[in-house]
Every structure is written in structure tokens, then in C-alpha cells.
C-alpha positions in Angstrom: 11.8 74.3 -20.0 8.6 73.2 -19.0 7.3 69.8 -17.6 4.0 69.0 -17.1 2.4 65.7 -15.3 5.8 66.6 -12.8 4.2 63.9 -9.9 5.9 61.6 -12.2 9.0 62.6 -11.3 9.2 62.1 -7.4 10.6 58.7 -7.5 14.6 59.4 -7.0 15.0 55.8 -9.0 13.2 56.5 -12.1 14.2 57.7 -15.6 11.9 60.6 -15.2 13.6 61.9 -12.1 17.2 61.3 -13.2 16.3 63.4 -16.5 15.2 66.1 -14.3 18.1 66.3 -11.7 20.3 66.6 -15.1 18.1 69.3 -16.8 17.2 71.3 -14.5 20.5 73.4 -13.2 20.7 73.7 -17.0 18.0 75.8 -17.8 17.4 79.4 -17.8 13.7 78.9 -16.7 12.1 75.9 -15.2 8.2 75.6 -15.0 6.5 72.4 -13.4 2.8 71.7 -13.6 0.9 69.4 -12.6 -3.1 68.9 -11.0 -1.8 66.2 -9.1 0.9 67.9 -7.3 1.9 65.1 -4.5 1.4 62.1 -3.3 0.7 63.4 0.2 4.7 62.4 1.4 6.5 65.4 2.2 9.5 63.8 0.7 7.7 63.5 -2.4 7.0 67.2 -3.4 10.4 68.4 -1.2 12.1 66.0 -4.6 9.8 69.1 -6.9 11.2 71.0 -4.8 14.6 70.9 -5.1 14.0 70.9 -8.8 13.4 74.5 -8.7 15.9 75.4 -5.9 18.1 73.1 -4.2 18.4 75.5 -0.8 14.9 75.5 -0.2 14.2 72.6 1.9 16.4 71.3 4.3 15.3 69.0 5.6 12.4 66.8 3.1 10.6 65.6 5.9 9.6 69.2 7.8 9.1 71.9 5.9 6.5 74.9 6.2 5.1 77.2 4.2 7.2 79.9 4.0 10.1 77.6 2.5 8.4 77.2 -0.5 6.0 79.8 -0.9 8.6 81.9 -3.8 8.5 78.5 -6.4 4.5 77.9 -6.1 1.4 79.1 -7.6 -1.9 77.1 -7.0 -5.2 77.6 -8.9 -8.1 75.6 -9.3 -11.1 76.3 -10.8 -13.0 78.4 -8.0 -10.3 80.5 -7.8 -11.5 84.1 -8.6 -8.7 84.7 -11.0 -10.0 81.7 -12.9 -13.5 82.0 -12.4 -13.0 85.8 -14.2 -11.3 84.6 -16.8 -13.4 80.8 -17.9 -16.6 83.0 -17.7 -19.5 80.8 -19.5 -16.6 78.9 -21.4 -16.7 76.7 -17.9 -20.3 76.0 -16.5 -20.7 75.0 -13.1 -21.4 71.8 -12.4 -25.2 70.6 -10.9 -25.0 68.6 -7.6 -25.1 65.0 -8.0 -27.8 63.3 -8.0 -27.5 59.4 -6.1 -30.2 57.2 -7.6 -31.6 54.7 -5.2 -32.4 51.2 -7.0 -33.8 48.8 -4.8 -32.4 45.1 -5.8 -34.8 42.3 -7.3 -35.4 39.4 -5.2 -32.8 37.2 -7.3 -30.3 39.9 -6.3 -31.7 40.2 -2.7 -30.8 36.7 -2.6 -27.2 37.6 -3.5 -26.9 40.0 -1.1 -27.7 37.6 1.6 -25.1 35.0 0.9 -22.9 37.6 0.8 -23.6 39.0 4.3 -24.7 35.7 6.0 -21.6 34.1 4.7 -19.0 36.4 3.7 -19.6 39.7 5.5 -21.1 38.9 8.8 -21.1 35.5 9.3 -22.1 33.8 12.3 -19.3 31.6 12.9 -17.0 34.7 13.1 -14.7 34.3 10.1 -15.3 34.3 6.6 -15.0 30.8 4.2 -11.7 32.6 3.1 -8.5 30.9 3.0 -4.5 32.6 2.3 -3.7 36.2 1.7 -6.4 38.6 2.0 -8.6 36.4 4.5 -10.4 40.0 6.1 -10.6 42.2 2.6 -11.5 39.4 0.2 -15.7 39.4 0.9 -15.9 43.2 0.3 -13.8 42.6 -2.7 -17.1 39.7 -3.6 -19.3 43.4 -2.5 -17.6 45.9 -4.9 -17.7 43.0 -7.7 -21.6 42.6 -7.2 -22.9 46.6 -6.6 -20.8 46.9 -9.8 -23.1 44.1 -11.8 -24.2 40.3 -11.4 -21.2 39.4 -14.2 -18.7 41.3 -12.6 -19.4 38.7 -9.7 -19.6 35.6 -11.8 -16.2 36.5 -13.0 -14.5 37.4 -9.8 -16.1 33.7 -8.6 -15.2 32.2 -11.7 -11.5 34.2 -11.3 -10.9 32.9 -7.3 -12.1 29.6 -8.0 -9.9 28.9 -10.7 -6.8 29.6 -8.5 -8.4 28.1 -5.9 -8.9 24.5 -7.9 -5.0 24.9 -9.7 -3.7 24.2 -5.8 -1.6 21.2 -5.8 -3.4 20.3 -2.3 -6.7 21.2 -1.4 -6.7 21.2 2.4 -10.3 21.5 4.4 -10.1 25.1 4.7 -9.6 25.6 0.4 -12.2 22.9 0.1 -14.7 25.4 2.3 -13.8 28.1 0.6 -14.1 26.5 -3.0 -17.8 25.0 -1.4 -18.7 28.2 -0.5 -18.0 30.3 -3.8 -19.8 27.7 -6.1 -22.5 28.2 -3.5 -22.6 32.1 -4.4 -22.3 31.4 -8.1 -25.2 29.4 -8.1 -27.3 32.4 -6.9 -25.1 35.1 -9.0 -26.4 32.5 -12.0 -30.0 33.3 -11.3 -30.0 36.7 -11.8 -30.4 37.7 -15.8 -31.3 40.6 -17.5 -34.3 41.0 -16.5 -33.8 41.2 -12.8 -30.8 43.5 -13.1 -32.5 46.4 -11.0 -29.5 49.0 -12.1 -29.8 48.2 -15.8 -33.8 48.9 -15.8 -33.0 51.6 -13.6 -30.3 52.7 -16.3 -32.3 52.2 -19.1 -35.0 54.7 -17.7 -32.3 57.1 -16.8 -31.0 57.3 -20.3 -34.8 57.9 -21.6 -35.4 60.3 -19.4 -32.4 62.2 -20.4 -32.9 61.8 -24.1 -31.0 59.4 -25.1 -32.5 56.9 -28.2 -33.1 56.6 -32.0 -32.8 60.0 -33.6 -31.6 62.3 -30.1 -28.7 63.7 -30.3 -27.8 63.5 -26.3 -24.7 61.8 -25.4 -24.0 59.9 -22.2 -20.5 58.6 -20.3 -21.4 55.6 -18.3 -18.4 54.5 -15.8 -18.1 51.5 -14.5 -14.9 50.0 -12.2 -15.3 46.0 -13.9 -14.8 45.2 -17.9 -17.2 42.9 -17.5 -20.0 45.2 -17.0 -18.7 47.2 -19.3 -19.2 45.0 -22.3 -22.4 44.1 -20.9 -23.6 46.8 -21.1 -22.4 47.5 -24.4 -24.2 44.4 -25.9 -27.6 45.0 -24.3 -28.2 48.4 -24.1 -28.2 49.6 -27.3 -30.9 47.2 -28.0 -32.9 48.3 -24.4 -33.2 51.7 -26.2 -33.8 51.3 -29.9 -30.6 52.5 -31.1 -27.9 50.9 -33.8 -25.1 48.8 -31.9 -22.5 51.3 -33.2 -24.1 54.5 -31.3 -22.2 52.5 -27.9 -18.5 52.5 -27.7 -16.4 50.5 -24.9 -12.9 52.9 -24.0 -10.7 50.3 -22.1 -7.1 49.9 -21.3 -6.9 47.1 -23.6 -7.3 48.8 -27.1 -4.2 50.1 -28.6 -3.6 53.5 -28.0 -4.3 54.7 -31.6 -8.0 52.7 -31.2 -8.4 54.6 -27.7 -8.0 58.2 -29.2 -10.0 57.4 -32.0 -12.9 56.1 -29.7 -12.8 59.7 -27.7 -12.5 62.0 -30.9 -15.2 60.1 -32.4 -17.5 61.0 -29.2 -16.3 64.6 -29.6 -17.8 64.8 -33.2 -20.9 66.1 -33.4 -22.2 64.2 -36.6 -20.6 61.1 -35.2 -23.2 58.3 -34.4 -21.8 57.1 -31.1 -24.3 58.0 -28.4 -22.8 55.9 -25.5 -19.1 55.9 -24.3 -18.8 52.8 -21.7 -15.1 53.6 -20.1 -13.4 52.9 -16.8 -10.3 53.7 -15.0 -8.7 53.9 -18.5 -10.5 57.8 -19.1 -10.6 59.0 -15.7 -7.0 61.3 -16.5 -6.5 63.4 -19.1 -9.5 62.9 -21.6 -11.9 65.3 -22.7 -15.2 64.2 -23.1 -17.1 67.0 -22.7 -17.2 68.3 -26.4 -20.2 66.7 -27.1 -21.8 65.7 -23.6 -22.5 67.0 -20.8 -24.1 63.7 -18.8 -22.2 61.3 -17.0 -23.9 58.8 -14.9 -21.6 56.4 -12.5 -23.4 52.3 -12.9 -21.1 52.1 -9.9 -19.4 54.4 -7.7 -16.0 54.2 -6.7 -14.7 53.8 -3.1 -12.7 57.1 -3.5 -13.0 60.1 -3.7 -10.1 60.7 -5.9 -11.3 58.4 -9.0 -15.3 59.8 -8.4 -13.3 63.7 -9.0 -11.3 62.4 -11.6 -14.3 60.6 -13.4 -16.3 63.7 -12.9 -13.8 65.7 -14.3 -14.0 64.4 -18.0 -17.3 66.3 -18.6 -16.7 69.3 -16.0 -14.1 71.0 -17.4 -13.0 73.9 -19.5 -14.9 74.4 -22.5 -17.8 73.0 -21.1 -20.7 75.7 -22.1 -23.7 73.8 -20.0 -23.9 72.5 -16.7 -22.2 69.1 -16.3 -25.1 66.6 -14.5 -23.9 63.9 -12.8 -26.1 60.8 -11.4 -24.7 57.5 -9.7 -26.6 54.2 -9.3 -26.9 53.1 -5.9 -28.2 49.3 -5.4 -29.7 48.4 -2.0 -30.1 45.7 0.0 -33.1 44.2 1.9 -30.9 42.7 4.2 -30.0 45.6 7.1 -26.8 45.0 7.7 -25.4 45.6 4.0 -28.1 48.1 3.6 -26.5 50.4 6.2 -22.8 50.0 4.4 -24.1 50.9 0.8 -25.7 53.7 2.4 -22.7 54.9 4.0 -20.9 54.5 0.4 -23.6 56.7 -0.9 -22.4 59.8 0.6 -18.9 59.4 -1.0 -20.9 61.2 -3.6 -21.6 64.0 -2.0 -18.4 64.4 -0.1 -16.9 64.5 -3.1 -18.8 67.1 -4.5 -18.5 69.2 -1.0 -14.4 69.0 -1.3 -14.5 70.1 -4.8 -16.8 72.9 -4.6 -14.9 74.1 -1.2 -11.1 73.2 -1.8 -10.8 72.3 -5.1 -9.6 68.9 -4.6 -11.3 66.4 -2.8 -8.6 64.1 -2.3 -7.4 66.4 0.9 -10.2 65.2 3.0 -8.5 62.5 3.4 -5.1 63.2 2.7 -4.1 59.9 1.1 -3.6 61.6 -2.1 -3.8 58.1 -3.8 -6.9 56.5 -5.0 -5.8 52.9 -4.0 -5.1 54.0 -0.4 -8.3 55.8 -0.1 -10.2 52.6 -1.5 -8.5 50.6 0.7 -9.1 52.5 4.2 -12.7 53.2 3.1 -12.6 49.0 2.7 -11.6 48.7 6.3 -13.1 51.2 7.8 -16.6 49.6 6.6 -15.0 46.3 7.9 -14.3 47.8 11.3 -18.0 49.4 11.1 -16.6 52.9 11.8 -18.5 55.8 10.8 -17.6 57.5 7.3 -16.5 61.1 9.1 -14.0 59.7 11.1 -12.3 58.3 7.6 -13.4 61.0 5.7 -13.7 64.0 7.1 -15.6 67.6 6.5 -12.6 69.1 6.8 -8.6 68.3 6.0 -7.4 65.8 8.1 -4.0 67.6 10.1 -0.6 66.8 9.9 1.9 67.3 6.8 -1.0 68.1 4.2 0.1 69.7 0.5 -3.4 71.5 0.1 -3.3 73.0 3.3 0.4 74.5 3.0 -0.6 76.1 -0.3 -3.9 77.6 0.8 -3.0 81.0 0.7 -2.6 81.3 -3.1 0.2 83.5 -4.7 0.5 85.5 -7.4 -2.7 88.1 -6.9 -0.8 91.3 -7.7 -2.9 92.4 -10.9 -0.5 92.0 -14.6 0.8 95.2 -16.1 0.2 95.3 -20.2 0.8 97.5 -22.1 -0.4 98.5 -25.8 1.9 99.6 -27.8 2.0 101.9 -31.2 2.3 99.7 -34.5 2.6 101.1 -38.2 0.2 98.6 -38.8 -3.8 98.9 -38.4 -4.2 94.9 -37.8 -2.2 91.2 -38.3 -4.3 91.1 -41.9 -2.1 94.4 -42.8 1.0 93.6 -41.7 0.5 89.8 -43.4 -0.2 91.9 -46.9 2.7 94.8 -46.2 5.0 92.0 -45.4 4.9 89.5 -48.0 5.2 92.4 -50.4 8.5 93.6 -48.7 10.2 90.2 -49.0 9.0 88.8 -52.1 9.3 90.4 -55.4 6.1 89.2 -56.5 4.3 87.0 -53.5 1.0 86.8 -55.6 2.7 84.5 -58.5 5.3 83.4 -55.9 2.8 81.6 -53.5 -0.4 81.5 -55.5 -1.7 83.9 -53.0 -5.9 83.7 -53.2 -8.2 85.8 -51.4 -11.8 86.1 -50.3 -12.6 89.9 -48.8 -16.2 88.7 -47.8 -14.7 86.1 -45.1 -10.8 88.3 -45.0 -9.7 85.0 -46.1 -6.1 84.3 -47.6 -4.1 81.2 -48.7 -1.1 80.7 -50.1 1.8 77.8 -50.6 3.8 77.5 -47.9 7.8 77.9 -49.0 10.0 75.6 -47.9 11.3 77.9 -44.7 7.7 77.9 -43.5 7.1 74.6 -44.0 10.3 73.7 -42.0 8.3 75.1 -39.2 5.0 74.3 -39.5 6.2 71.0 -39.1 6.5 70.9 -35.7 2.6 71.3 -35.9 0.9 67.0 -35.3 1.4 65.2 -38.5 -1.8 64.0 -38.5 -3.1 67.6 -38.7 -0.5 68.7 -41.5 -1.3 65.7 -43.2 -5.4 65.5 -42.9 -5.7 69.0 -43.9 -2.9 69.2 -46.3 -1.3 72.4 -44.6 2.0 72.0 -46.7 0.4 72.1 -49.8 -1.9 74.8 -49.0 -2.4 77.0 -45.5 -5.7 78.8 -45.2 -5.9 81.5 -43.0 -8.6 83.8 -42.0 -8.4 87.5 -39.6 -12.2 87.6 -39.0 -12.2 85.9 -35.3 -16.1 85.3 -35.9 -15.2 83.2 -38.9 -12.1 81.1 -37.4 -14.6 80.1 -34.4 -17.2 79.3 -37.2 -14.8 77.1 -38.5 -14.0 75.5 -35.7 -17.5 75.0 -34.4 -17.6 73.1 -37.9 -15.0 71.1 -37.4 -16.4 69.7 -34.0 -19.0 69.0 -35.5 -18.0 66.8 -38.3 -18.0 63.3 -38.5 -14.0 62.8 -39.9 -12.5 65.4 -38.4 -11.9 67.9 -35.2 -9.2 69.8 -37.3 -10.7 73.3 -38.9 -9.8 73.8 -42.5 -8.8 77.6 -41.8 -7.1 78.9 -39.0 -6.9 82.0 -37.1 -4.2 84.1 -38.1 -3.5 86.2 -34.9 0.3 88.2 -34.3 1.0 84.6 -32.3 0.8 82.8 -35.7 3.5 81.2 -37.0 3.1 82.8 -40.2 3.3 86.3 -38.5 6.9 84.8 -36.9 8.0 83.7 -40.5 7.7 86.9 -42.0 8.7 88.9 -39.1 12.0 86.9 -38.9 12.1 87.8 -43.3 11.5 91.6 -42.9 14.4 92.1 -40.4 16.7 90.1 -42.4 16.7 92.4 -44.5 18.0 95.0 -42.7 21.6 95.1 -43.0 23.9 94.6 -40.4 24.3 98.1 -38.4 21.6 99.6 -40.4 18.2 101.0 -38.6 14.9 102.2 -40.8 14.7 106.1 -41.1 10.7 106.7 -41.0 9.4 110.0 -41.8 6.7 111.4 -38.8 5.9 114.3 -36.6 8.9 115.4 -35.3 10.8 118.7 -35.0 14.5 117.0 -34.9 15.7 114.0 -35.7 14.8 111.5 -33.2 16.4 108.9 -32.4 14.7 105.2 -31.0 17.0 103.2 -28.9 17.1 100.0 -26.6 19.4 99.7 -24.0 20.2 96.4 -22.2 22.3 96.0 -19.2 23.1 91.8 -18.6 24.3 89.3 -15.8 27.7 87.9 -16.4 26.0 84.9 -17.9 25.1 87.5 -20.2 21.3 87.5 -19.7 19.5 90.9 -19.8 18.7 92.1 -16.2 17.7 95.8 -17.4 16.1 96.9 -20.3 15.1 100.3 -21.2 13.2 101.5 -24.2 14.0 105.3 -25.0 13.5 107.9 -27.9 16.2 110.7 -27.9 16.3 114.2 -30.0 17.7 117.8 -29.6 20.9 116.6 -30.6 24.1 116.9 -30.4 24.5 119.5 -28.4 21.2 119.2 -26.1 20.2 115.5 -25.8 16.5 114.7 -24.7 15.9 111.4 -23.3 12.3 110.1 -22.7 10.1 107.0 -23.0 9.9 105.4 -26.7 6.4 104.9 -26.3 5.1 108.3 -24.8 8.0 109.5 -27.5 6.0 107.5 -30.3 2.7 109.0 -29.2 3.7 112.0 -29.3 4.6 111.8 -33.1 1.9 110.1 -34.0 3.8 107.0 -35.8 0.6 104.6 -36.6 -1.4 102.9 -39.5 -2.1 106.2 -40.9 1.6 107.2 -41.4 2.4 107.5 -44.7 5.3 107.0 -46.8 6.2 109.9 -48.6 8.8 108.2 -50.8 11.9 110.8 -49.8 15.0 109.6 -49.4 16.7 111.3 -45.8 19.7 112.6 -45.6 21.5 109.1 -44.0 25.0 111.0 -43.9 23.5 114.1 -41.4 21.8 111.6 -39.1 25.1 109.2 -39.1 26.7 112.2 -37.5 24.4 111.7 -34.9 24.6 108.3 -34.2 27.6 108.8 -31.3 26.1 111.1 -29.2 22.4 109.7 -29.6 24.2 106.5 -28.0 26.1 108.2 -25.5 22.9 110.0 -24.3 21.6 106.0 -24.1 24.3 104.9 -22.0 24.3 108.2 -19.4 20.3 107.0 -19.0 21.4 103.8 -18.6 23.3 104.6 -15.9 20.3 106.4 -13.8 18.1 103.9 -14.7 20.5 100.5 -13.1 20.4 102.8 -10.3 16.8 102.8 -9.7 16.2 98.9 -11.1 18.9 97.9 -10.0 17.7 97.9 -6.4 15.4 95.3 -6.7 17.8 92.7 -8.0 20.6 93.5 -4.7 16.8 93.0 -2.8 16.2 89.7 -4.3 20.2 88.3 -4.4 19.9 89.6 -0.7 17.0 87.1 -0.1 18.8 84.7 -1.4 21.7 84.6 0.1 19.6 85.0 3.5 18.3 81.5 2.3 21.4 80.2 1.3 23.0 80.7 5.2 19.5 79.6 6.4 19.5 76.3 4.7 23.2 75.7 5.5 23.2 76.0 9.1 20.3 73.3 8.8 21.7 71.6 6.3 24.6 70.9 8.6 22.9 70.6 11.9 21.1 67.6 9.6 24.5 66.1 8.6 25.6 66.0 12.1 23.2 63.6 12.8 23.9 61.5 10.5 25.4 58.2 12.1 27.1 56.4 9.5 30.3 58.0 8.7 30.1 57.4 4.9 26.6 58.5 4.4 27.7 62.0 6.3 30.7 62.5 4.5 28.7 62.0 0.9 26.2 64.5 2.2 28.9 67.1 3.6 30.4 67.1 0.2 26.9 67.5 -1.0 26.2 70.9 0.9 29.1 71.9 0.1 28.7 71.8 -3.5 25.3 73.1 -3.5 26.8 76.0 -1.4 28.8 77.2 -4.1 27.0 76.3 -6.8 24.5 78.3 -5.2 26.6 81.7 -3.9 28.3 81.2 -7.7 24.9 81.7 -9.4 24.1 84.6 -6.6 26.9 86.0 -8.1 26.6 85.6 -11.8 23.0 87.0 -11.8 24.2 90.3 -10.9 24.1 93.2 -13.4 27.9 93.8 -14.0 30.1 95.8 -17.5 28.9 98.5 -19.1 25.3 98.8 -20.8 24.5 97.4 -24.4 22.6 100.6 -26.5 21.3 100.1 -30.0 19.7 102.4 -32.5 16.1 100.7 -33.3 15.1 103.1 -35.7 15.0 107.5 -36.6 12.2 109.6 -36.6 12.6 112.6 -39.0 10.4 115.3 -39.9 9.2 116.1 -43.5 11.0 119.1 -45.3 
């Protein structure tokens, strides 16, 4: 079982967590994946680890790398293994560029009012009533840094709530007066006096956005009012059609959000500007036709900055992502200093992203909202940014530091077994002829040899398998009516490229035929089912005496294979010789050039050798078990030692529980986990006799 976005499982009271707790003990294998595996609290990550191994962590508030290193693999883009694989398919992003934008006189008037009345009042206290007294002035500042439209909306909403109050005291009346004064100044800022709008238009033109240009740009803003304003004014300023700018926000239905993203990804689409906010910060691919991103306003969170940048900086991006941020600067010295501090967040995120692969590690909060609150408080308290956002991760529990030693670095062995077929295409043709009396007529097969393309009508049993594919894809390409495949990788990639550049679809009309394609799996099953029970094929090859190909399997008490061996046995019945199957196949020249003589073998003679062949295989399996089982015994020993250490620590923690009901509950839990784990360790040991079956027999020509 694979659970993606597993950070959604950490809260014990949720249905997600309850479901995972039910399923985890019942699976043969469990994989948890996430790009954001924890929220900075050790208890949360311990809850994930518990799903994998209930004896890994006894105290969820305190554990070390050694407790969990057998359970995780951590990788990021700059990990050597990842970099070697992705190659040119993930271009390195360029250093981000902060674009200082000097406020216009009308905007400076607003900054002055914010500074003198709200942020740094000479009276020592801002005219804010109720909760949030200390931080609300920075809500106003953040709104204005987004746009004058966003600040006008924030002020208007605040005034509406205050005026609805049943009692207007002196404090509330003072805040209303200050807000009305601020609103009047904001009203004097219009499109012509918006410095960031002018700079955005200049920047977009410099990038190449304009009538007839294919250049696309993602523009982020935290405020919906800002996004709506930009969507209304940018097309006219840039001389492009209004339909070239699309809004993507959380208020849209899911299907409409998906449509906007798909339109932005199609090369022939007219969409050139995607204006979006936090709804596109996670899990949205915007890189297919775009490598330009602009932060119209910069978030006060490293995590959010990294998430936004990741929309175009991801696998499949073949052009270096270019990231810019518009940084409004004020004439007021105090505000100017604060904005200079915020501007450094852009570089801080970039440095952490390149060095650590995770900008959230620096502050150690692992929550965008908590980072934003911390930075807001720091600015209000005039604390240095380096104190709040250090150059290295903070001390204390930090999972990214616990997991800093990346695992799984050993090279993975590969095997290239011989095949009777020169390609998947050759197997397809041969298997179709084997599975159907007249495949050309029954499946209405059509071929285009030039492109190694074949198409046919899927029969009902194949159609049922294909129904697990996305329903939109099946309907759009009419897959269940006619399936189109090509064995030419270049043709398949060209069809995929055309699909991405079309105006109405991201799905290719022709699919690549590989060994993993459902059609190949379907044909393998159809061919294998033609072999009767206790039957095996006989193949004429370059051998001097019958060569039996065997598979041997030892299992544990749960019926799971623990030792698997592929063998070849000849010199039967008196002097059986057992050797590795792959080596024997190569010696016998088993491959695509192997011809079919059409001669019927002497099956009766071969049947007399089956008992001797299987007996030799069984003897060999006992030797193999002695060698292979040592690793299993060692693994069981490690599990037993880990269980003893966990039980000792868990029992000590149980003694420290003062309340008797909770202590008894914990004692029962420790006993149950211990019993279950001991049973599991015992069940996983190899047991019983090996199963040896004849896979095929090679015979020589006479």
C-alpha cells in the first residue's frame, strides 16, 4: 500500500489517521511518501513512523536518527542520485531577482500615514481596538504591499465590522476615524499612480509578453483583490486579448481550476498570463510551457516562497526558471528599513533551497502560517532578520537534520535476462497470433510500418483492464473503441509533444508500447493461461541433453517467499548438474534467433526425468537456504534487539504515568505490541520445505 501526502495522517483524531492505523498492520508492505513529511513536532513524525514500525519509537517526544534510519529515504533535487537521473529534464533555476520599485508620491502618502499612525505612532500605541491590537497594523502594511486595492478592501472590511458593533466607545470611534483617514489616502492611489503596476508592465514587456508572443508568465499575489485588479488592467496595458489572462483562485470550482491549469499547459492555448495565489502553491504543475514567475507581492514565509517557486521549478522543466519579485520601497525611513528586511527573504529561500533542499528547515517551524507570524513579530520588535531566519537550521528537534544522512546509496543491481523476442513489438505480434485464431479480423488490426504503429479494437477482457485509466482520457481519445500503440520511442515522444502543444488536449493519440504497458500484461496472461495445469513448454535449443528450467521457492509461515532461486538441471537422471538459469540459457543460445523446428518432442521420455530434476532442485534449494537464510536470521535478530530495547524504554515510561487508568491502558498496549511483534518476527522466518516447479525444458535437435 502506498499513501502519498502522508503528512495528512499525523493528527490522531482524523479519519485519515484512523484509516491508516487500520490498514497498516494488514499490508505486506507500506510506503509513505511526502514532500513535506512533518510539521516540526517530533510527536507528529513519530505518528508516521508508528505506522511503519510500532517498536521504532518508545518516546514520541524524544528519539534519534538511529531509531528511524531503517525506515526512511530522503532525496531532493540536488541529491547526487536525483541529479544524475533527471539530467536536462530539470534545468537549474537562475538566482532570483528582486526588483526595487520606488513608491509614487500618492503611495508614499499612504506609507507615511501607516508609519505615523499605525506602525510607529508617536503616542506609543496604534488606534486599534479589540484583539490583534499589536499585529493588525502589519496586516494593513502587508495589504498595501500587495496593492492599493487590497488595502482598500482590508480597511473597508474592518470599518464594516466596527460599524456593526452595538456600542461605539471612544476607542472604537478613534479607530474608525483613523481608518477613514487612511481610506481617503488610499483612494487617491489609482492605476496611474501604482508604481508596481507600471514596473510589472515594464517587466512583462521585457520578458517578451505581448500580442503574438508565445511567452507565458505566472504572477503570484496573496490577495484576491490584487489578482482581480491585475486581470482587468494587464491585457489592455500589454496589448493582448483579455482572454490571455486567466485567474486561478480557491473560489473556483475544482473542475474549472483544472481547466485553467490545463489551458495554461497547452502550447496552442491563448492563455499567456496566469494570475494566482496560494491555491496554486502546492501540487500544481505550471512548468510545461512556462519558465517565468513573478511575485507581485512577496510572502512573509520561506515555505510559501519555496512552494510558489516550485510551480515552475520542477521535473520536466527544460528551461532555467526565472523568478522575480517586485519590492515596493517607501520614502519613510522606518518603513524603508522594514521593507529592506523583507526583501532579503527572497535570497534566504534561494540559499536554503540550494544547500538543504528545504527552506523550511531554517526557521524550524515547518508551517507557513507560523513562519509568517514569527517574521511579523520580529519586524514589530525590530529584531534582526538573521536572528529570526538563521543561515543554518535552528537547534533542537529538526527532522531534516535528523534525516540529513541520506540513505539507500548502495547501487541497485540489474539483470538483463535473455528473451525469445527481439522487442516488445515482436512479442505483441507473436502473442496475438497465439491467443487468437485470426487476430487481424477479430481485433480489426491496422498497421503503419513506417511509424511502427499498430491499432486494434480492445476485446472486452482488455477493455475491463483499461477502465482503471483516467475516465476523461478514455472518453477523449476513445481508447475503448480503438487502441493506438507505437513501438518507436521517438514517435511516441513526438505524439506526446504534439499533445502538449495542442489547443484542446494534453493526452497523446498514440501510446508507447513498453514492457509495462497493460496490453503486454494482458497478452502475457492470455498466453500463460493456454498452458494447462502441471504443464510446461518444451523448447528446441542448443543443448546436448534435456535441460530442465526450475524455480525454487522457500516461504515463511505467512506464505511469503523468502528464498527464490532460478535453476537449470541437466545430466539426468544419474549425474544431475545444477547451475544458474540465466547462464544456462545463454549457453543454449536461447534468444530471438531460436527457430521453431515444428518437431514434436518425446514427452514420455521427458516425463520420466521430472522426478529426478525436481529432486536435484530440492537438494540445491537446501544449500541455497543455508546461504541466503543467514541474512534473514540476522534481520530477525536486529528486530528482536530493537523490540527488547523498545519494550524496556516503553515499560519505564509506563511506570512514570501517574494516573492508574492511563498506566493500565499503556501496559496493555505495550504487551499487545510486544506479542504482535514477536509473532511477526517468528512468522517471517523461513519454514517448511521448498516448492520446486518446472518452468520449461530445453531439448536438442536430433
